[in-house]
C-alpha positions as CSV (number, residue, x, y, z in Angstrom):
1,M,-49.8,-105.5,49.2
2,K,-51.4,-102.6,47.5
3,F,-55.1,-102.5,46.4
4,F,-57.7,-100.0,45.2
5,H,-61.0,-99.6,47.0
6,I,-63.9,-98.2,44.9
7,S,-67.7,-98.8,45.1
8,D,-71.1,-97.6,43.9
9,L,-70.4,-97.2,40.2
10,H,-74.2,-97.1,39.5
11,I,-73.7,-97.6,35.8
12,G,-76.9,-96.7,33.9
13,L,-77.9,-93.9,36.3
14,K,-79.7,-90.9,34.9
15,L,-79.4,-87.6,36.7
16,M,-82.8,-85.9,36.4
17,N,-83.2,-87.6,33.0
18,K,-79.7,-86.6,31.9
19,D,-77.9,-89.6,30.4
20,L,-74.6,-90.0,32.3
21,S,-73.1,-92.7,30.0
22,E,-70.4,-90.4,28.7
23,D,-69.5,-89.2,32.2
24,Q,-69.4,-92.7,33.6
25,K,-67.2,-94.0,30.7
26,Y,-64.8,-91.1,31.4
27,I,-64.5,-91.6,35.1
28,L,-64.0,-95.4,34.7
29,D,-61.2,-94.6,32.2
30,E,-59.6,-92.4,34.8
31,I,-59.6,-95.3,37.2
32,V,-58.0,-97.5,34.6
33,K,-55.3,-94.8,34.2
34,E,-54.6,-94.9,37.9
35,V,-54.4,-98.7,37.8
36,R,-51.8,-98.4,35.0
37,D,-49.8,-95.8,36.8
38,K,-49.9,-97.2,40.4
39,K,-49.9,-100.9,39.6
40,P,-52.0,-102.2,42.5
41,D,-52.1,-106.0,43.2
42,A,-55.9,-105.9,43.4
43,I,-59.0,-103.7,43.0
44,V,-62.1,-104.2,45.0
45,I,-65.5,-102.9,43.9
46,A,-67.8,-102.9,47.0
47,G,-71.2,-103.2,45.4
48,D,-73.8,-101.3,43.3
49,V,-72.0,-102.0,40.0
50,Y,-75.3,-101.1,38.2
51,N,-78.0,-98.6,39.1
52,N,-80.8,-101.2,38.3
53,S,-81.2,-104.9,39.0
54,V,-82.0,-105.3,35.3
55,P,-79.3,-103.1,33.6
56,S,-79.6,-102.0,30.1
57,S,-77.4,-103.4,27.3
58,D,-75.5,-100.1,27.2
59,A,-74.8,-100.3,31.0
60,I,-73.6,-103.9,30.6
61,E,-71.3,-102.8,27.7
62,I,-69.8,-100.0,29.8
63,F,-69.0,-102.4,32.7
64,D,-67.6,-105.0,30.3
65,G,-65.4,-102.4,28.7
66,F,-64.1,-101.3,32.1
67,I,-63.2,-104.8,33.2
68,S,-61.5,-105.5,29.8
69,K,-59.4,-102.3,30.1
70,L,-58.4,-103.2,33.7
71,V,-57.3,-106.6,32.5
72,A,-55.4,-105.1,29.6
73,V,-53.3,-102.7,31.7
74,A,-52.9,-105.1,34.7
75,P,-53.3,-108.7,33.6
76,K,-52.0,-110.1,36.9
77,M,-54.2,-107.9,39.1
78,H,-57.1,-109.5,41.0
79,I,-60.4,-107.9,40.4
80,M,-63.0,-108.5,43.2
81,V,-66.6,-107.4,42.8
82,I,-69.5,-107.9,45.1
83,S,-73.2,-107.1,44.5
84,G,-74.9,-104.2,46.2
85,N,-78.6,-103.5,47.0
86,H,-79.1,-102.0,43.5
87,D,-77.7,-105.1,41.7
88,S,-79.2,-108.4,40.8
89,A,-77.3,-110.8,43.0
90,V,-77.9,-113.7,40.6
91,R,-76.7,-111.8,37.6
92,I,-73.5,-110.7,39.4
93,N,-73.0,-114.3,40.5
94,Q,-72.9,-115.8,37.0
95,F,-69.8,-117.7,36.1
96,R,-68.4,-117.1,39.6
97,K,-66.4,-120.3,39.8
98,V,-65.1,-120.2,36.2
99,L,-64.0,-116.5,36.3
100,S,-62.2,-116.9,39.7
101,G,-59.6,-118.9,37.9
102,Y,-58.8,-115.8,35.8
103,N,-58.3,-113.5,38.8
104,L,-61.8,-112.1,38.4
105,H,-64.0,-112.7,41.4
106,L,-67.7,-111.8,40.9
107,I,-69.6,-112.5,44.1
108,G,-73.3,-111.9,43.9
109,L,-74.7,-114.1,46.6
110,P,-73.8,-114.5,50.3
111,P,-73.8,-117.9,52.0
112,K,-77.3,-119.4,51.7
113,R,-76.8,-122.8,53.2
114,A,-75.3,-124.0,56.5
115,D,-72.3,-125.5,54.7
116,E,-71.5,-122.3,52.8
117,Y,-69.2,-119.5,54.0
118,I,-68.2,-116.0,52.9
119,E,-66.1,-116.2,49.8
120,K,-62.4,-115.7,50.6
121,V,-59.6,-114.7,48.2
122,V,-56.1,-115.2,49.6
123,L,-53.2,-113.2,48.2
124,E,-49.6,-113.2,49.4
125,D,-46.7,-110.8,49.6
126,E,-43.4,-110.6,51.5
127,Y,-45.3,-110.3,54.8
128,G,-47.5,-113.3,54.3
129,K,-51.2,-113.8,53.5
130,V,-53.8,-111.1,53.0
131,N,-57.3,-112.6,53.3
132,F,-60.1,-110.8,51.4
133,Y,-63.6,-111.7,52.7
134,L,-66.1,-110.8,49.9
135,L,-69.6,-110.3,51.4
136,P,-72.2,-109.0,49.0
137,F,-75.3,-107.2,50.1
138,V,-77.2,-109.3,52.6
139,R,-80.9,-109.3,53.3
140,P,-82.0,-111.4,56.3
141,S,-84.2,-113.5,54.1
142,F,-81.1,-114.6,52.2
143,V,-79.6,-116.4,55.2
144,K,-82.7,-117.9,56.8
145,N,-81.6,-121.4,55.7
146,V,-78.3,-120.8,57.4
147,F,-79.6,-119.5,60.8
148,G,-83.3,-120.2,60.8
149,L,-85.8,-117.7,62.2
150,D,-85.9,-115.8,65.5
151,E,-87.9,-116.8,68.5
152,N,-91.0,-115.2,67.0
153,E,-90.6,-117.1,63.7
154,N,-89.5,-114.0,61.9
155,N,-86.4,-113.3,59.9
156,L,-83.4,-112.1,61.8
157,S,-82.6,-108.4,61.9
158,Y,-80.0,-107.0,59.5
159,N,-77.7,-106.5,62.5
160,E,-78.1,-110.0,63.9
161,A,-77.8,-111.6,60.4
162,L,-74.5,-109.8,59.6
163,H,-73.0,-110.5,63.0
164,R,-73.8,-114.2,62.8
165,L,-72.4,-114.5,59.3
166,I,-69.1,-112.9,60.2
167,E,-68.8,-114.5,63.7
168,R,-69.1,-118.0,62.2
169,E,-66.0,-117.4,60.0
170,N,-62.7,-118.9,61.2
171,I,-60.8,-115.6,61.0
172,D,-57.1,-115.9,61.9
173,E,-56.5,-112.5,63.5
174,D,-52.7,-113.1,63.4
175,E,-53.0,-112.7,59.6
176,R,-54.1,-109.6,57.7
177,N,-57.8,-109.6,56.9
178,V,-59.9,-107.4,54.7
179,L,-63.7,-107.3,54.6
180,V,-65.4,-106.1,51.4
181,S,-69.0,-105.4,52.2
182,H,-72.0,-103.4,51.0
183,Q,-74.2,-102.6,54.0
184,Y,-75.2,-99.6,56.2
185,Y,-72.8,-99.8,59.2
186,L,-72.9,-97.4,62.0
187,P,-70.5,-97.0,65.0
188,L,-72.0,-97.9,68.3
189,G,-73.5,-94.9,70.1
190,K,-73.8,-92.8,66.9
191,N,-77.3,-91.6,66.0
192,P,-78.4,-92.4,62.4
193,E,-79.7,-88.8,62.1
194,E,-76.2,-87.6,62.5
195,V,-75.1,-89.4,59.3
196,E,-75.4,-87.3,56.1
197,R,-77.1,-89.4,53.5
198,M,-77.3,-88.4,49.8
199,D,-80.5,-88.0,47.8
200,S,-79.3,-90.8,45.4
201,E,-79.2,-93.4,48.2
202,I,-82.0,-95.8,49.0
203,K,-82.9,-95.3,52.7
204,S,-84.9,-97.8,54.6
205,V,-87.9,-96.8,56.8
206,G,-86.8,-96.8,60.5
207,N,-83.2,-97.6,59.6
208,I,-84.1,-101.3,59.8
209,D,-81.0,-102.1,57.6
210,L,-78.6,-100.7,60.2
211,V,-75.7,-102.8,61.3
212,D,-73.5,-102.1,64.4
213,A,-69.9,-101.5,63.2
214,D,-68.3,-103.2,66.1
215,I,-68.2,-106.4,64.0
216,L,-65.7,-104.7,61.6
217,E,-63.0,-104.5,64.2
218,R,-62.1,-108.1,63.5
219,F,-60.6,-106.9,60.3
220,D,-57.5,-104.9,59.5
221,Y,-59.3,-103.0,56.8
222,S,-63.0,-102.7,55.8
223,A,-63.7,-101.7,52.2
224,L,-67.3,-100.6,52.4
225,G,-69.9,-99.6,49.8
226,H,-73.4,-98.2,50.0
227,I,-72.9,-94.7,51.5
228,H,-72.3,-92.2,48.6
229,K,-70.3,-89.7,50.5
230,P,-66.7,-90.6,51.5
231,W,-66.8,-91.5,55.2
232,K,-64.2,-92.8,57.6
233,L,-66.3,-95.0,59.8
234,I,-63.6,-96.1,62.3
235,G,-60.3,-94.4,61.7
236,D,-58.7,-94.6,58.3
237,C,-59.1,-98.4,57.9
238,H,-62.8,-98.9,58.1
239,R,-64.4,-96.6,55.6
240,Y,-66.8,-95.9,52.8
241,C,-64.9,-94.7,49.7
242,G,-68.0,-93.0,48.2
243,T,-69.1,-92.9,44.6
244,P,-66.4,-92.2,41.9
245,L,-68.9,-89.8,40.3
246,A,-71.6,-87.6,41.9
247,C,-75.0,-89.2,41.5
248,S,-77.2,-86.4,42.8
249,V,-77.3,-82.6,43.3
250,S,-76.8,-83.3,47.0
251,E,-73.3,-84.5,46.2
252,A,-72.3,-81.2,44.5
253,G,-68.9,-80.0,45.6
254,Q,-67.8,-83.4,47.1
255,E,-64.3,-84.5,46.4
256,K,-64.4,-88.0,44.8
257,G,-61.6,-90.5,44.6
258,I,-60.1,-93.9,44.8
259,V,-58.9,-95.1,48.2
260,M,-55.4,-96.7,47.7
261,V,-54.5,-99.1,50.5
262,E,-51.0,-100.3,51.2
263,M,-50.9,-103.2,53.7
264,L,-47.5,-103.7,55.2
265,E,-46.8,-106.1,58.1
266,K,-49.6,-106.8,60.5
267,G,-50.8,-103.6,62.2
268,R,-49.3,-101.2,59.6
269,I,-51.6,-99.8,56.9
270,N,-51.2,-96.7,54.7
271,T,-54.1,-95.1,52.9
272,E,-54.2,-92.4,50.3
273,V,-57.1,-90.9,48.3
274,L,-56.4,-90.6,44.6
275,P,-58.6,-87.7,43.4
276,L,-61.0,-88.3,40.5
277,K,-61.9,-85.3,38.4
278,P,-65.2,-85.7,36.4
279,L,-65.8,-84.8,32.8
280,R,-68.5,-82.4,34.2
281,N,-69.1,-81.2,37.7
282,I,-72.5,-80.9,39.4
283,K,-73.1,-77.4,40.6
284,V,-75.7,-75.2,42.3
285,V,-75.8,-71.7,40.9
286,R,-77.7,-69.1,42.9
287,G,-78.5,-65.4,42.3
288,R,-80.6,-62.9,40.4
289,L,-81.4,-63.7,36.7
290,E,-78.7,-61.5,35.2
291,E,-76.1,-62.7,37.8
292,V,-76.9,-66.3,37.0
293,L,-76.6,-65.7,33.2
294,M,-73.1,-64.4,33.7
295,M,-72.1,-67.8,35.2
296,G,-72.8,-69.9,32.2
297,S,-71.3,-73.4,32.3
298,E,-71.1,-76.8,30.6
299,D,-71.4,-78.5,34.0
300,Y,-74.6,-80.1,35.3
301,V,-76.3,-77.2,37.0
302,T,-79.2,-76.5,39.3
303,V,-80.1,-72.8,39.1
304,I,-81.8,-71.1,42.1
305,L,-83.2,-67.7,41.3
306,T,-83.2,-65.4,44.3
307,E,-85.5,-62.8,42.8
308,D,-88.7,-63.3,40.9
309,D,-88.6,-61.4,37.6
310,T,-92.0,-62.1,36.2
311,T,-91.5,-59.6,33.4
312,D,-88.9,-61.8,31.7
313,V,-91.1,-64.5,30.1
314,D,-88.0,-65.8,28.3
315,A,-86.0,-66.4,31.5
316,A,-86.0,-70.2,31.3
317,D,-84.9,-70.2,27.6
318,R,-82.1,-67.7,28.4
319,I,-80.9,-69.8,31.2
320,R,-81.0,-73.0,29.1
321,E,-78.9,-71.2,26.4
322,R,-76.2,-70.4,29.0
323,F,-76.4,-73.8,30.7
324,P,-76.7,-76.6,28.0
325,N,-76.6,-79.2,30.8
326,L,-79.2,-77.5,33.0
327,L,-80.8,-79.9,35.5
328,E,-83.6,-77.6,36.9
329,I,-84.6,-74.1,37.8
330,R,-85.8,-73.3,41.3
331,R,-87.1,-70.1,42.7
332,E,-86.8,-69.0,46.3
333,A,-90.0,-68.5,48.1
334,A,-91.7,-65.2,47.4
335,K,-91.2,-62.5,49.9
336,K,-93.9,-61.1,52.2
337,V,-95.7,-58.0,51.0
338,N,-96.7,-55.4,53.5
339,S,-96.1,-57.9,56.3
340,K,-98.8,-60.2,54.9
341,S,-98.0,-63.8,54.0
342,L,-98.4,-64.7,50.4
343,T,-100.4,-67.7,51.5
344,E,-103.4,-65.4,51.5
345,I,-105.2,-64.0,48.5
346,S,-105.1,-60.2,48.6
347,D,-106.1,-57.2,46.6
348,E,-102.7,-55.7,47.5
349,L,-100.9,-58.4,45.5
350,S,-100.3,-58.7,41.8
351,E,-102.2,-61.3,39.8
352,I,-99.1,-63.5,39.5
353,D,-98.4,-63.3,43.3
354,N,-102.0,-64.2,44.0
355,C,-101.7,-67.2,41.7
356,R,-98.5,-68.2,43.5
357,A,-100.2,-68.1,46.8
358,F,-103.2,-70.1,45.5
359,L,-101.1,-72.7,43.6
360,S,-98.3,-73.0,46.0
361,E,-95.0,-74.0,44.4
362,M,-94.6,-73.8,40.6
363,N,-91.7,-74.6,38.4
364,A,-90.2,-72.2,35.9
365,E,-92.1,-73.6,32.9
366,E,-95.5,-73.5,34.7
367,E,-94.9,-70.0,35.8
368,K,-94.0,-68.9,32.3
369,I,-97.3,-70.4,31.0
370,L,-99.2,-68.6,33.8
371,I,-97.7,-65.2,33.0
372,E,-98.6,-65.7,29.3
373,I,-102.2,-66.5,30.3
374,I,-102.4,-63.5,32.6
375,N,-100.9,-61.1,30.0
376,G,-103.3,-62.5,27.4
377,L,-106.3,-61.8,29.6
378,K,-105.1,-58.3,30.2
379,G,-104.6,-57.7,26.5
380,V,-100.8,-57.2,26.9
């Protein structure tokens, strides 16, 4: 049994107001090519199909095109999709029963009544059954009609809710079992502060959404979504695959890919990451103005200028000309002058340095305007 594990498509995402539609179509087409070449029996999408709970018509069209292409190149392949915290659970859940008859399993809602259980899709190969448990993003309020409230008449914690949901399943551990889930799992004993989270992720206050990962050990493989950086949670078989396309500058330089999972007889699993190369990378370019200009690129770029050249009022325009997909221009903090901090106004500093000290951080456009005003007052 061979299947692909992907997650966090975030269709409709904008990167600092840059429309990523073209980039997302491209990377989804790359996934389709891998499906055509590798011929998996199934593909699982572990949540956050869309970036917004009310996706635009363009975003819906992109996802519809992706699913249509998957079906065209692999008509017998099972496609399993769960909702993530960015998705509308009700929208993903539409036509759930009808579509399951066509090997398309769209699961938006977890069990919400005592007689409901986690959706299970059973596939078979020469070694027997493989049971896929499809558990979309769970908020404790979703399952209060299943388990009730705690002793203080409050909703259960995320950790308790997830453990109870999974523990009530009749999982035959002699068979091969796969969990598809979109939550924030953490190995026991690991500090949440040790986990590198990306700027594009929604982070809860106080890590209230944290779930102990010990519950995953009941499964042979956990196909997880929610964390944007690829992360092996417990060995090779309980892991976050990460986003197929970088969603923020903090993901610059990360290797993205599809996790291809091959399940042999019980206890034997092979995994391999199939690299995905984007249409455009996200980069951080750092240096003096003239050095930066020599590194012009079509990629999405954040420029960090290491030296303030206030005499070049056209610096921003020159940078934009060399970087058509420029995201932002940052400047490193001004250096101290004569051992005095620039947080103090001083006659020893230039007009522009005194303005920087008074106004704190300015972006490149604001600084350009300020220089023009100062030069105008001086009659330059």
